[in-house]
N, C-alpha and C positions, 0 to 999 in steps of 0.2 A: 635466922631469916623472921620474915613479920610474923605478928600473928597470925593464927591462923582463921581462917574464915571460910563459912561455908554459903555455896550458891546461891541458897533463896534469900537468907537475911542478909546478903551483900546487895541483890536484887532489889530488897524491899530498901534497905539503905541508902542506896543510889539514885533512886527513883523516888524517896521524898524526901532526898536532903535539896534538891533543885528541883522541885514537880514539873515547873511550867519549859525547859529547857529539853529538846528536842532529843529523842534518845535513836530514832532509827526513820529513816525514808524507805517507803514502798513503792516501787517502779512497775507499775499494772498493764502490761504490753497487750494482754490478752482480750482484751475489753474493746467494743465498740470506738473507745474514746480513750486514749491513752493518756492515763493519767499518774501522778504522784502524790502519796498521801504520807504527809509527815504525824508521827504520833511520838507526841511529849512522853515524858518518863510516867507520869502521872496516868495517861492514860493505857499505856504498857501496861502498868502494874494490874491497873483495876481490868483489864480483860483480863488479865492473868488471875486475875483472884476471881472471875466469873466461874474463867476455867474450872480452876478448884475447888468452886461452893458444890459447882454439880457434879464433879468424879466425888467430890466428898457425898453426897446426898446420893449416888447413885448404886456408887460400887463400895468406896473402902472410906473407912473416917480417917484423921490428920497420924501419919505413925509418931511414934515417938521414940525419941533416941533411945537406944537399948531394944526394941523392938527386932524382930527377925525384917531382914530385909524384904520389900513389896516391889515387885517390877511390875510397869504399864508398858504397853508397846503402843507406836504411832508408827500409822502408816498412811502417811499422808503427803500432799504435793509439797514440794521445797516452797516455804515462801510465809508471809508472814502470820498465816492462821496456826500453821504448823510451829511457829514458834512458839505464838503463845501458851498451846497444848502443851508443850515443852516446861515452859514457865507451872503451867498450874500446876501438872504432876509433882514438879519440884518443890510448890508451895506446901503442897500435902508431905513433905518431907518421903516420899516415893522416888525409883529410881526409874525415869523413861529410859526406853530401848528404842533410839531411832532406827528407821528400817526401813530401806532403800525399796520404792515401786518398785524399781526396774528387777527387783529379786522375783525366783520363778513363785507359784505357789509353795510347792515344797519348802525353796527355801527359808521362804515367811515363815511356814508352820515349824521347821526347826529352830529358827531363831525365838520366837515365841516357848517353845519347849524348853530350851538352854535355856531361856532364862527365867523359867515357872512363873511368866506374865499370868497374873491373875486378872485383865481387861486388856481389850486392844481399842483407843482413838482412831477411827478413820474416817476420812474426808466425803464419801460417798463416792468415790471416782474408781471403786476396787471392788464394784460390786461381785464379780465373780468369783475372785478371789477371796473375799469376805464368805460366801457361799460355800465355798470350797473348806475354807476353815470353820464353820458352823458343822460340820456334816465328819470332820475331823478330831474337834476339839467342842460338845457340845455345851462344856460347860463354860466355854471362853464367855466372858460378856465383853459386847462387842457395843460401843459408845458412836454414835452420828457426831461427827465435833461441831457441827452447825449448829446441831441444836444445844449447846453450851452455851452460846449467844444470848439464849432467850432468858436471861434472869435478871430480875431488877438491878440499877446501876447502886453502885455505893455512894454514899454522903461521905465518908470518912475511910478512908485507908489507914486500918489497923489490925494486923492479924495478927491477933493476940497469942496464936496459938502458936509461933514462931518463937516464941517466948521459951530460952531452955537456959539450963546452970555452963558455969566453965566447963566443968568435967562432962558432960554430956557433949556441949561443943569439940572438946578434946577426943573426945569417943567416936562423934559421929565423921570427923576429917578424915579416919581412915576407910569409912563405909566406902563405896562404889557409887558417886555423883550422878551419873548417865553411863551408858553403853554405847558404843558405836557397834560396827561392823566390817570385817573384810569383803572382796567383793566376791568371793566362792567360787574364784576363778578355775581351782582345780578341785571344787567339791562344794560341798555345806559351807554358807559363810559362817564366818567364827565371830563370836562375840569381843570385844574389846572395851575395857570397862576403865572408866576412869576416877579415880579418889576425888573428895572436895579438895584434901590438900595438892593432889597432883593438879588440879585445874586454876590453883589460888600460885600456884609455885610458878606454874608455865604465864600463867596472867601478868606475874612479876616480872618473868623475861625479854618483856616485848618493848619497843625502842618510843618514847612517849611521842604521839601526834595529837595534840590537844586539840578540836574541832574539827579535825577535818573530813568530811565524805568517806567514807571506807566501802568500794566496790568490790562487791564479791560476784564471780564468775563461776563459784561453785556450789554445788548444791547440799543442802543443810546436812544431808545426813553421809560428806565426809567427812572429816577431819578439822582440814583446813577453814571449810565451809561453816561449820557447827562452831570452830573457836573465831571467826570474824564476830559471831552475837552474843558469845557468852564470856569470852576472854579480852575482845583486843577493845571492847567498850571501859573495863577499867585496868587494863595492861596499858591499854593507846592514848586512849581517851578520845577514839574517833566515833563517829559516826555512821554505822552501817547502812549502805543502800543496799534492800533486797530486789532484786531482779524477778517476777516472777512472771514467767514463761512458761507455756508448753513447746517452744521449739528448741531444740539442741544451745548451748552458747555460744556465739559465734564472734567472730573478728569485727563484724559490722555492728551487732547490738552491742557489744561494750562502748564502741565508736561514737552509736546512738547517744548510750548512757552518761559518755564519757560530756556531751557538749551543754548535756544540763548539770554536770558537777563536776568541772575543770577544778584542778590544784587536788582531785582524790587523790587517797592512796587505793589503787586496786592490786588484787590477789585475780593474776589469769593465769590458767594452765601454758604452758610452752606451747602446744600445737596454734593455739590460736594467734599467739606473740610469730609466729614461723609465718603462719597465713598473712598477717598486718604485715610483715617485712617485704612477703613476695606482693603485696597489694598494690594499689593506690598510693601516691607519696602524701595524700591529704587524710590517708588514715593512719601513718606516722605522725602527721604533725598532731592529729587529733589525740592521740597517745602521749605525744610530748607534754600536753598538756597536764599532765598526771603529777604529783607530787612525786611521787614512789610507785613504781609498778612493780611488784611483788610475783614470782612466779615458783616453784618448785612442786617435787613428784616425779618429773620426766625433766632431761638433760633438752637445752635451746642451743641450738647447733652456730659454731663460731659465727659464719658469717651472718646469718640473722640476726645476732646477738648483737657484733658490733655496729651492721647499717641501723639498727634503731638505738643504739648508745651514739653513735657518732650524730644524727638528726636529734638528738639531745632529748631520748627518753631514758629515764632515771631507772635503769633495771636493777634489781635485787635479787639474788639467785639466795634462795633459801632452804636450809635441810633441818631432817627433823628425823624422827620417827616412832613407831608408833610406843616400843617400850620407853624411849626418854623421852619424847616428844621434843619441841624444836631446841638446837643447839646453838643454831646461829642466829647473829643479828638482824634486825629488820631494815636497814641503814645498809647506803652502800658502802663497800669495803675501805676505798680511799677517793681521794679526789679527782682522779682520772678514772673518765666513763668506761674505758676500756678495760677496766678490770673489772666487768661486772659478773666475768666464772669466778670470779675469790669470792669467799666468805670470811668474815671474822666470826670468831666461837665467844660465844656470851660468859663462859666461865672457864679457860685455861686449865684453871687448877682442876678440874673436874675432868681434864681427859687426858688423856696418852695418844701420841702416835706411837706407832710401833714400826720400824722399819721394816720394809717388805723383804724378804732373801733374796739374793742375786738380781733385783730390782736398781733401776734408774733414777735414787732419787725418791721410790714412792713408799706410801704410809699406809698402814691399815689405823683405823681410829677401834680407841676402845674407851667406854665411858665408865668411870669410876663409879661403885656402888654407892648410893646414899641420895645426893641430892636430886640428881637427875634419874635415877635409873633404881630399881628395887633390884635386893641381893638377890631375889629369886631367878632374875635373869640372865647372872652373869656364868659366862662360858670362857673364858680365857682366864689363864693360871699367872701368866706372866706378862704385865700386871695383871692383876686380879680385877676384872673386869666385864662390861657387855660387850662383844665387839660387833658391830654392825656389819661386818663385811665386804662395807665399803673402801677404794682407794683412793688418797689422797696423795696432791704434789703440794709443796709450799712454793711461796712466791719465789721466785729469783731473785729479788733485791728489797722485798717490804716483808721484812717480820711478822708474823701474826696472821698473814694472809694464805689462805691454803683452796687449791683448786679441789671439787670434785670430779674422780677419772672416772667413775664407773666401780661396777660391782670388779670383785675379784675374780675374774676369769670364765664365772660363772652364766653369766647374763649381759645384754646388752640392750641398752634401754633405747627405745625410740623416740623422736619430737612428740607422738600422740599417747604417751604413757606404754606402749605396749612393750612386751619383754620378749627378748629372743634368746632362746635358752641353746648358748654357744656349745653345748654337750651334745643337742640333737645337730645342730651342723657338723658338729664333730664324725658322724657317720660316715662324711666325706672322707675321713683321713682311714678309714678301713678299707681304701681302694689300693690295691697293690701299686697303683700307679703313685699314690700321694705318699710323701713321708710326714709332712708338717701340714697343717693348715690353721687357720687364725680368721674369726669373726671381727669385722670392722661395722662403725656405722651408729655409735653410741650419737644420740641427737641429732640425727638423721631422720630421713621421711623413709629409709627404706636401706636394708643392713646389705651386707657386702664381705665376701670372702678371700684371703689371700690365700693359697697354694701355691705348697714346696713339691716339685716333683720326684721321686724316687731315685731317679738316673740327671745325668748332665747334659743329655745328648738330645734332649725334648727342644723343639722351637718351638717358643710361645702358643704360635697357632696351632699347630701340632697335636701338642699338649693339651691345649684348650678342648679340642677336638675327641681327642681319647677318653676324656676324664669327664665329657659332658653326659652322657647315658648316668654317672655315678650321680650327678646334680640332680640331674631330671626326676631318679628316682629320691634322692634327699628330700625335693620336692613334696612328694607324695606323701612323706608320713609328718611333715612339721606344718604350724599352723602357716595359714596364708602369708599373713604378716611379716613373716619370717624366710617365705621364699627367697629364691635368687633369683636375678637376673642376669646374662650373659655379661652385660656391661659392667657388672660388678665384682665378676668374677677373675682375680688377679693372679696372673702367673709370676710367684718368684721370681727376680734378678740373681741369678748365680752367681751373681759380683756382692748379692746383698744375704749374706745366709740369715737364716733366724737366729735371734738371740736366745742359747742357750743355755738352762743351767748347769750345775753338777751331775743331773740326774737327766740331762737328757730331755726336759720339759721345755716347752717354748715357756718365755717372758715376755709374756703377750705385751705389756704397757711398752717395754725397749725395742721391740718388734715393731708396734702400731706405728711408735715416732718414729722408726725408721724408714717406714716406706707413709709418714705424713703426706709426701710430693704426690706422689702415686695414688694416692685415695681420692687425694683434691682434684687430680686431673680424671680420674675415674668419673667423678661422680659431673665434671664440667663437661665430661664426652658423651654420659649420659644427656645430660639437659642440653649439651651445642648439637649432638647427635653423629653418630658415627658408625659405620658399615662395613661387615667386611666383601661386600658382594664389590664389584664392579661394575662403575657406576656408564650407563650408556653414555652418547654423545648428548649435547644440548638440545640438540632437535631431531632426535630419537624416538617418535611417539609409540614405534612398537617394542622400543628398547626399553621406554619408561614402566609399558605395563608388563612386560617380562621382567622386568626387576621385581615390580611390587610381587607379583606373583610367589617370585621364588625367595622375596621376606617373611611374604605370610605363610607358604608354604613349609617354609622350614622352622617357623615359631611353633605351628599347628601340628607338627608333625604328618602333614597329610594336605594334598593339594583339593581346593573348594573349586567353588562356580562361581564365575569373576562377580555374580548377581546375590552370591549367598552372604547370608548373615554373619559376618565373623564370630558374633559372640556366640551364635547358635553351634559354632562347632569350636569350642572351645577357649577364643579368646578371653581376659579376665583382664583385669586392671594391671597385671605385674607384665605380663606380655605385651598389652596397649601403651606402654612405658618402653620397652624393647621396640617394638614398630615404629614409632616416634621418631626414635633415637635412629632407626634406618632409612628414616625418609625423611630426615632434614635435610640430608644431603643433597641427594635428589631433588629436592624441595628449591633449596638452593641453584642447585646445576638450572634451574627451569626459571629463577628468577624471583621465587616467593622465597621473602626473608624472615618471616615468621611465621612458625606452625604450630598451633596452641596446643596444649599439654592434653587437652579433650581431641586431639583430631581424629581419632580413631574410633570415641563415641559418637559423634557427628558425623561422621561418614565410614559407615560399619561394613561396605564392602569392598573389595576390592576396584569394580568400576568406578564406585565413589569415592577414594581415596586416586584414583588414577585422576578423576575428574578435576580434585582439588590441587593435587600435584602440577598440573597443568594446564591450572590456571582458570579453566569453566566452572569451576565453583569457587569465585572471591573467596579472600580471606575475610574472617570475623567483622575486622574493622574495616570493611569496605560493604558490609551487608547491608547498611541502610539505601549507599549509592546503587546497589543492583537491582534492593525491591525499588525502590524509586523509580531505576530504571526500566525495568520488567512492566511496573503499571501504566508507566509512561506508554511505552510500546506497545498493549495491551488499547489503552484510551483513544491512540493513535488509528489504532487499526477497526474500532467500533464507531461507526457513525451514529450520533445519536440528534435526534430533531425533536424540538418540543413540541408536545402536543398540543391540537387546535385546542387556545381556550381551556386548556388543562385544568388550572386554578378558578376560571371563572364557573367553569359548569359545577364547582363546589357548591355545594350551602354555605352561608356566610358561618356558617356554626359550623362548620363540618359535613361531609359526608356523614346521612345517617338513613338505616336504611333495616326493614323489619328483620330482612332474612339474609342468611348467608350462604353463598355458594362457593365451597376451596377445591382449589386443585392443590393435593398434597403433595409431594414426590418423598419417596423414601418409606413408603408408608406400612411397608415388613418389616423395617429395622425393627429394634429393639426396643427406642424412643416414638419411633414414626407409629407402631402399633397403638402405642399408650393415647398418641396424637389423636389415631383415629378414634378409638373407642371414646374418648373424650368429646371428640368433635361429633363424632353419631348420637351421643348423649343427651346433646345440646339443643333444645327447642329452638334455639336463633337460627340453626343451621340444616338447611333442606336438601344439601346433595353433597355428596363430595366424590371427587374424582381421584384417585389412586395413582399415581405415575411409577413404576418400577422398573427398573432394568429384567429387559427378555432374559428367562431362566429356561431349562426345559418343564419346572413344572411351572403350572400354568400360576396367573399370578392371586388369583381368590384361594387356589389350595393353600400356595406359599401363605398368604395372608391367616387363612385360616391356623396355620402350622404356628404362629407367633402369637396367638390372640389368649391376652390371660384367660379371655371366657368365650371361645369362637361362637357361642350361642346368641351374643350380639350382636353377627353378621347378618344370622335371618333374621334377628330381631327389626334391623332398619337394612333388612337389603332394597326397600325401594329408594334407600339415600344413598347408596353406594356405588360405584362402578370403577372397573379396575384395567387399567393401561397400561401396555408396555414402550417403553423411550427408550430412547438413547439421548443420553444428555447433551452430549458435544455436537450434535445434529441440529441444523435450521429446525426452528418451532419442536425440538426435542425428539424427531421422528413420530409426531403424533401422525395420523391418517386423518383425510378430511374431516372424517364424519366428528371424529373426534376434536377437533381444530375447532368445528362450527358451532359445538358446544361451549367450548372455554372461551371464545369471540363475544357469546352473546351470552353467557352466564353468571361468567366466574368474577365472584367478589374480591379475590384472597386466594395470593399465590403462597403457598407457605412452601419454603424450602428446607427440606429437613435432610435429602439425600447427600452423602457426600464420601469420599474413599478416606476408609481408617487405613492409614500405612504412616510410620513413624518414621521411613527409613527413606521415604522419595525427597526428592530437591526438589524445591516449590516449583521448579518448571515443568516436571512433571504434569502438576497441579494446574500448572496453565494451560496446557494443552488438553484438561480433561473439566474439571471441576470450575476453573475460572469461566473458561468458555462457556461451561453450564450455564453459569451465573448470567454472563451475558445474555445467553438465548432463551431463559427462563424471562429476564427484563424486556427482551425483545416482544416476547408473546405476549405478556401483561400489554407494551404498551400496542400490541396491534387488536387490542379490543375494540367490539363497537359498543360496548356501552359507553354512554354519555360522560360518566366518572369512572374516572380510575383506575384500577383493581389496584389493591393495594399489596405489596411484597413485602413477606415474613421472611426472614431469615436466621436460621439455627447457626449462631456461632458462638466459641467456647472460649471460655477464659481463659484457654491459650494465646489467643490471639492479644491480650491485652498484658500477660504478665508481667512484662517488666515496666509498670507504669512504676515514676518512681515521683508525684507530685506531692503536693502535703498534705492529702487527704488519706487517712487510715485504709482506708476501701480506694477502691477502684471505682469512678465517676461513673453514672451511666449515662454517658455521652459518648459524641464521635469523637477520634482525635489523628491527629495529622501527624504523626510521629513514628517511623519505618523502625525502632528502635523498640518498639515494644511488643513483638510477639516474641514466643520463646524462640532457639536457634534452633530448627526444623523444618520442614517444608509444611507440613500439616498448620502449624501455626501460623506461619506465615502468607501461607494460601487464603487461610480463614480471614487475616487482618486484613489481606489484599481485597478478598470480596467483599468486607463492608466497605473501604473503600471505595469501590466500584459502584455498589448501591447507593451509596451516599452521594457520590457525583452524578450519578443516572439522576437520582431525585431531585440536585440540584438544579440539573440540563433540562427535566424535561416536566417534572412538577409530580412526577409519577410519586406516589405516596409509600412509604416503606416502611417498617418495624425492623430491629435490630434486636436480636436475644440472645445475649451471651450465658449460657449456662454454664455452671462449673461442675465438680464430678456426677455425675449420674451413676445411677446404680440400679439393681433391681425393682421389682412390681414391692409393693406390700400386700397384695392378697397374693401370689403366688411365690413368691422368690424368684422369679424366672427372671436370670439376667443372661443377656446374649455371651455364649460359653465359648464363643471366639474373643471375647474382650480379659484382660489382664488377670482381673481379682477373679472369676470364676477357674480361671488354667492353675492361679494358685492354688485356691480351693481344692482344685481335684489333684494337683503336684502334691499339697500336704498330705494329702488324703493315701496318695498311691506312697510316699516315702513314710507312713507316720511318724511324721515331725511337721512341725512348726518353728519359724527364727524367732529366736526370743523374745526380740524386738521389731517390733511394726511402725511406720511412718503414721503419723497421726490423718483422720481423713475427716473430708466432709460428707459424706454421700447425701445428694441429693437423689431419692426413689424417683424412679422414673413415671409411674403411673400419678404419683404429686405434681412432677415437673410438667408432664402434660397439662393436666388441670389448668396451672398457671399459665401455659401458653393459649388456653383455651380462653382466659379470663384476657389477656393480653389481648388477644385476635378481637373479641367482643368489645372492649374497652375501646382499643385504638380506631375501631369504626367508624365512632365521632370524633377523633383527633384531627385539627387543623394541615395539611399538607405541607406548611411552609419548610418543615423541616423533617428531616429525618430521625424520628423515635427512635430512644435506647431501652432496651429495660434488660436485668439481670435477675438468672434465678442461681440462689447459692444457698445450701442449708447453713443456717447462723448456729446450729448445733455441730459443735466441733466431737470427735469420735477421738481421743488420747489414742495412740498404738497402743500401750498398756493394756490397754480395757479391750482392746480389739485381740491380740493376745488369750488374753483370760476367756471372751469369748466364743473363740473356736476352740479353748478346749474343753468349754461345757459344750458348744453344737455338734462335736466330735463323743461327745459322750467319755470324756477320755483316752481316748484311743490314741489322741495323738501327746510325743513332749516334746520339750522343748530345747534345741539346741541355738549356737550362737549362726548368726546371718550369712559367714563367710562358709561355715561345715553346711549347713544347708546349702547354699551354691553349687557347693562343692558336692554335694550329693547328688543334686540335678544334673552338672555336667557328666558326672561317671555315668549315670542313668540315660547321656542321650534322651532321645526324642521317644524314648519309651517312656517319660515323664512330659507331661503337656506344656510345663513350665520352659523343657527344653526345646521347644519350637519358638520361643518367645523369648530366649534367654536374656535379652538385651534389654527391655523392657521393663522385664519382671526384677532384675538388676538394678535399672534406674528407678524402678520404684521403692525398693529394699533399703537403697542408698540415699533417699529422702529426697529424690528427684520429683517430686510433684506439684500438684498447684498449690498443695499446703504449703508448698516453700515460698509460696509468693503472695501479695494481700490477698484478702477475701474481694468479691464483688460487691460493691454496695447494694442495695435492695431496695431504699428507705422508697422509691418510685413506683415499684413495683409489689410493695407491702398497701398502697394505697388504691393499687387492683383487684389483688387477689388474697383474702384473705389466708388462703395457704401458702403463700409466701415468705415466710416462716420459716418452712421445714419441719421436722420431725424429728427426735434424739433416736437413734439406730440403737436401739435395744439389743439385748441377746438374744431374743425371740426372732426378731429380724435379721441378725447375724445368721442365728441356725437355720433359718429358710435360705439366705443365701446359701448356705455351705450345704443343706440338704437337696436345692435344686440341683447345683454344680457337680453335686456327686452321683446323682441319680443319673443327671445325663452322660457323664462318664461310663459307668456302669451299661448304661443302654448302648452305646457306641463303641465300649467293649465286647 
């Protein structure tokens, strides 16, 4: 082995030898303008020495070899700043402990205690965690990482304190260089140490790829992620590309990065590779530009891998473990790209393959103690070594190539890295009906099971019906990702007996090989569609409805109303897979060949599924034509005549008027009430006419109940009137007296009223809300004023969420692209409303302002947030359950009172705007609240009443509680939000023009106090209702 080297000394030597060479590229995706910064070796070392000096001055001097180890924790977002702090700690010969921000506060506390860290370096994104740590560990020093950059620059890089003797170097080599940790999925996370000797040994194992970019789609606190920055530059000679993002790594993101770094070596999780294989061919082509694509940690499904390899993607399967590090080469196993599943081992003399008794050419891997594994890890005696528990199979014709076949009987690893405990599914074997059962699904998106009946007289259909209650029971006690769907429960063929050992136990791998064809066919059936129900005739509409009712009723175990949201009654992701599979044969019978995987999510009721299958809801691929046809139909039936001399009646520099009279629809809503208060408080507004739908409560009383400060209505009572309206009626159903006031005085029509329902198709909104837009424009055009009143329409970011233009933010302009809105009726209707207003303005000269708003939250003054909306109901549900999901989406909440003042500023500004074109303004909070911080803000707001559990467990608890929990009434919306299906999954709205109009357009940071106010209002409201 080569001379022992230590990490800090090696970095100094590396960075000073060729100081102007690039060490790392930093891709920043979360800034206003995405940019890539290339850091030279000298720049990196200077930054690291800055961090080291800052640490020495405030916490700890340089540790000398022979001194007791001293650990420093790092709790930061994965990125360049985190890497700099990591190196800075090493420069002081201290031991960094990389802590994932995804850990719970208790898990972080445990790691700090176990490592006996003397201080913690944090980046300010974990305020709640830091507050918790200060109460639990008052003696812990906490250093804000950004402050470490305020030291003067070095003229010369000369860290003299690193100079040590040869004897000290040998002793230091056996010390722990740094700690990572396990995920903590089965308890508190455990520290994973790596010594300097292990670091250098594992770096030397790597295949050389000098000068190539190394694109890393794994965070730093994972072994492969950190290795990319501290091992690969030495062992491979690569230049790491660190991608800084607040969003999860995705197929789209890696393809975006690869377009800037062709020929790169990539490290990608198998789940992302699977998404690329299943997606657009263009993404596969981009991936094929990479020099090598390494994956590890979970298997890749053979169909996905074969597709990628056949398209020219140079796949490399890598294998290693915590105890031994990387054991295989980082290069293709052979010249044949379809050998991508096979691997070559780095040092065949350091490993042994032990035949698995009574198997078909399967072997267990045993690593000899010494170079790769410490003797303390020895768990196997013949031969002596460390047995990894993995099963391998040699290549049938090529010596030295081995294929990983999974874990030996205990675990099935899915392609997203989730692990199914085969023993848990063994509960099914306890049934008297079952003789044997084995799990399959290695490298697939979902696992299944093959069941051998205890008797020979069963037909497969009858046996599956009899054993199904046992399967249902097993699904209630195993993790959600392991649950079984009926299509993947296979009944063994009586002519294909399970392969048994001498002790009558199932030889799993041999039996799975025996059933390879049946397993592949099962996955194909699930994808292509299958059903145990008798199909109706092709023209039998009633039969189609009855068929879908039977499918849904059987899946849910109960009958539900045709208009009920299926996710409110127990539908989940696995049942949705089965539901789609049963729908496909009926859809094909009716002439629909393509059924999207998310069909149940887009059509979450029986009547919506019926509409989809019967063709009254065209497939997504025809959505643009459908929306275009609907818009044309509405326009054709809407006669618009140009207003006489409309534009000539304007002043040359636009319409200027000292006082405004505003007609406001939807003033009693959460946002509408805030807009009303802002208008009343404006001296430029002399009157506001509030229009709301009719209810049993008087409009004035309903308005008072929804105001932050009801006394505002008393103070400005002379300025406000309340009228009832019917949005779908001509002239909005107003009385003659009201119409006279509108036509003789109103200068601005502000349309805020809109039905919030994410289940209705766009056709429903066309009959109500879009007709209301027409009626409002018609009323404005009937004005007796010589100057045309301005129409101000409150739209939504959902209307343009799919924007794919070159800009990083959605521009403040109108669009003519039916693909832009989200695939839901609400968003499509908002987009069509924009189109109607824009085209009406072009035809008639009526001035118009469209205001697209992002995620609006409650008031900063009271915390009041409409308790019918998703987030307040989520808060109430967390309070009732006593727990919160440990992972939440990132959010850009803009408080409604601030957004209302921005709207008022826009109205006042656009009064003087020329009318030649529609004006588009946008409202979006520029400050992002990341999901991890939100979790800890909730814990703080609840005064530690809540505990954290996984998202799946939380959703399961909601389903078990049913409608006794508020979230149970909107489970589909809650599930969509928790899965990340929020506007933050799309580009933010540009607010450049709006910032020039309103000084509040930047928004504010959503801090702990405001989250606590939202939490308190939601919880108090639920208590009052109860």
